[in-house]
C-alpha positions, -999 to +999 in steps of 0.1 A: -326-658-168-310-630-189-294-602-171-315-571-171-295-542-185-301-505-190-276-490-215-266-454-208-251-442-241-240-412-261-238-426-298-210-423-310-197-451-334-184-474-307-215-469-286-235-481-319-215-512-320-218-518-282-258-515-284-258-538-315-238-564-295-260-561-266-293-565-287-277-596-304-268-612-271-293-637-255-275-635-221-290-599-216-325-583-215-321-548-226-347-528-205-340-495-222-314-471-235-308-437-216-290-410-234-265-384-223-248-356-240-212-365-248-198-374-282-225-352-297-252-329-281-282-349-263-307-344-292-284-361-316-271-390-292-309-397-286-320-397-323-289-419-329-300-445-302-334-447-320-316-452-352-294-480-339-321-501-322-343-498-354-314-510-375-310-540-352-346-548-359-354-540-323-379-509-326-397-519-295-365-510-273-373-477-258-351-448-256-351-420-231-334-388-232-312-377-201-288-350-191-280-324-217-249-311-198-223-323-173-231-316-135-210-285-132-191-279-164-196-267-199-205-293-224-179-311-244-181-331-277-159-352-300-172-343-335-134-345-346-138-384-343-175-391-346-185-365-372-214-339-367-241-366-366-221-387-341-224-418-362-211-407-397-203-427-425-238-443-434-268-428-447-290-430-416-326-427-421-348-406-397-358-425-369-393-444-374-407-436-338-396-408-315-381-415-281-400-417-250-413-386-233-403-397-199-370-385-186-342-409-185-337-404-148-375-409-141-373-442-161-344-456-141-358-447-109-393-462-117-374-494-130-356-498-098-384-490-076-402-523-088-369-544-091-356-571-067-325-561-048-291-566-071-312-572-102-305-545-126-271-539-142-260-507-162-237-502-190-224-467-190-208-458-224-204-421-221-202-394-192-215-407-162-238-377-155-271-398-156-260-423-133-245-397-108-278-379-108-297-412-101-274-421-071-279-384-057-317-384-062-325-418-052-296-432-030-321-457-014-323-476-047-286-484-049-292-518-036-314-527-065-283-523-089-265-556-095-234-540-110-220-511-133-198-514-161-183-482-174-162-475-204-137-448-193-104-438-178-069-445-184-039-449-161-011-467-179-020-452-211-027-418-198-055-400-216-068-396-251-085-361-249-063-345-223-028-357-213-041-375-181-077-380-190-098-402-211-128-383-230-158-399-209-143-391-176-130-358-186-164-344-198-180-348-163-155-358-136-176-349-108-202-373-121-174-402-124-163-394-087-199-400-074-203-433-093-168-446-084-174-437-048-208-453-048-198-486-031-216-505-060-201-535-078-180-515-105-160-525-135-141-502-158-130-508-193-103-481-198-081-471-227-054-492-210-071-522-226-089-508-254-062-492-269-042-525-273-073-543-286-077-531-320-100-541-347-088-564-375-079-548-407-105-569-424-135-558-405-146-532-427-146-555-458-160-583-438-191-562-428-196-549-463-196-585-477-225-594-456-246-574-481-272-564-453-284-533-439-264-542-407-233-547-426-236-517-448-240-495-417-213-514-396-189-509-426-196-474-431-194-465-396-160-483-392-145-465-422-154-430-410-143-438-375-110-456-383-100-427-408-106-400-383-090-419-355-060-431-375-053-395-385-056-383-351-036-411-332-013-423-359-027-460-357-034-483-385-068-496-370-090-482-341-104-500-310-141-499-306-138-489-270-176-489-259-181-522-275-152-539-256-171-529-223-202-548-234-178-577-247-165-580-212-200-583-198-204-613-224-168-629-224-151-619-192-128-649-197-110-629-225-100-603-203-076-596-173-077-570-146-073-563-109-096-552-082-082-517-072-089-484-056-097-459-084-102-422-076-112-393-099-093-360-100-117-332-100-098-301-088-064-300-107-065-279-140-034-302-152-050-335-144-086-330-144-105-362-152-074-384-143-082-418-130-058-426-104-054-463-099-039-479-069-026-508-090+003-518-065-020-513-035+001-484-021-028-472+000-053-487+024-082-471+003-111-495-006-107-515-037-139-501-054-133-510-090-123-539-112-097-522-137-095-542-170-060-540-182-058-567-210-077-585-237-059-620-238-072-630-273-084-598-296-086-620-325-111-645-309-129-615-293-134-595-324-144-630-342-171-635-317-184-600-318-187-602-355-207-634-354-232-618-328-236-587-347-238-602-384-266-624-370-288-595-363 
């Protein structure tokens, strides 16, 4: 049976690729998308989620708007990478249908209430605000969650939006601290892995050569995302961070990591949002997270991802 999956997201170019990959993968039944403020404000991430499911030919996949700001802090966005629309680079149409009126938190609770134990997985691609609110409001439903996979954090690579912090964790470190301490099976896809798993130089041309709306959208998004990211970080190509988290869920055999204790720094102004990984087991704190450090075959991984998305 396909694994039941809720995708919590803030599209974002790499979120869009992750959503397309999920919808192209028969191993998963996507129950819905929940949106959060992150790369761009909530109204924009929500409209973008609708655009992506409609591009994929899956307009029946429902989108639910969630938290419009972090738990305790002012909102923070990343238009310098993703543009004002969050998915710049393609002439996106207005979504054909609106998002659902039900709040994302109510949707998640309602879904878990009728689920069997350990039957619903969460893929978390943005700040973890929605998931933290769920765990605070309905802690009695935590046993219905099979696993949580997050894109976020960096330890060996440091941070990408602060010296010690990756963007998704930095935006709402208090939410991340709640999720990492929840005692639910947890996997993190950090920039330790993604920054070394770069897209092939041919990908923009490969997608454009498909001659399909999917190909045109993916090529356009990649071109914009690559140009901004390469300029900021001095790279030749960029990793699709969020798509790699989804790829791990499909092809975990292409990745390597270690079960570790991971704690979130919430107090220090210098290292706020840092993910402190006990990689060498220097403490007796519980090993609460599978921390992915490497992709063992990036070329094969991106080949598989391209084939899946191109087939939509």
